[in-house]
N, C-alpha and C positions, 0 to 999 in steps of 0.2 A: 523526615516527613515527606509524603508523596502528595503532589498536587496534580490534578487532571484538568486539562483545558480543551474545549472544543476548537476545532479548526474552522476558520471563517468559511462560509459557503462560497465566497468568491475565489477561494484557492482550490485549484483542481487537485483532487486526490482520488486514486483508484479505490474502489471499495475492497474490503477484505475478501480474498478469493475463497476463503472457507465459509464465511457466514454472511457476507454482503454488507457488513456494518461500515460506516464511515469512521476513519481513524481519528484518534484524539492525540493530544500532546501530553506527555507525562514529564513532570519535573521531579527529579529525585536526586538529592545530594548535589545540587547546583548543576546537574547535567540533564539535558533534554533528550527525549526520544519520541518517535512517532510509533504509536502502538494501536492494535485492535482493542476496542473496549472489552472484548470477550477473551483477551489474552491468547490469540492465535499466532500473532507475529509482532515483533517489536524491533525497531532499528537499534543500532549500537548507541549507547549513551554518549552524549556530547552535544553537538549542534543539531538543530532540527533539520533532518534530511528527508524531505518529502520525495525527492527524486529516487532515493533508495527504496522507499516504501512503494512508489509507483512501479519500479522495476521488478520488485519481488512479488507484487500482487496483480500484475497484468495477466489477464486470462487470454491466452493465445488462441485465436480462431483456428480450428482445424478444417481442412478441406473436406467438404461433404460430398461434392460432386467430382469424381475423378475425371470426367470429361472436360472440366474447366481448366485443368492443369495442362500446360503446354510442355511438350518434350523439348529438351535442349537440342539445338541443331548442330 
């Protein structure tokens, strides 16, 4: 049996980098995982690992202005 639970708004979670949805917690066979509600990504089953979710779904900002980058001395 699979149960899906929302994550409290007070807990910081990066949105899914593919669709922008807030993740949910899935309980399956007594193991928890953090997953996208649209099935784009899911952490390994076990403990609730929001840090892994945030690491895998962080959108890295790319430099848009090459003048702002300083050369190494």
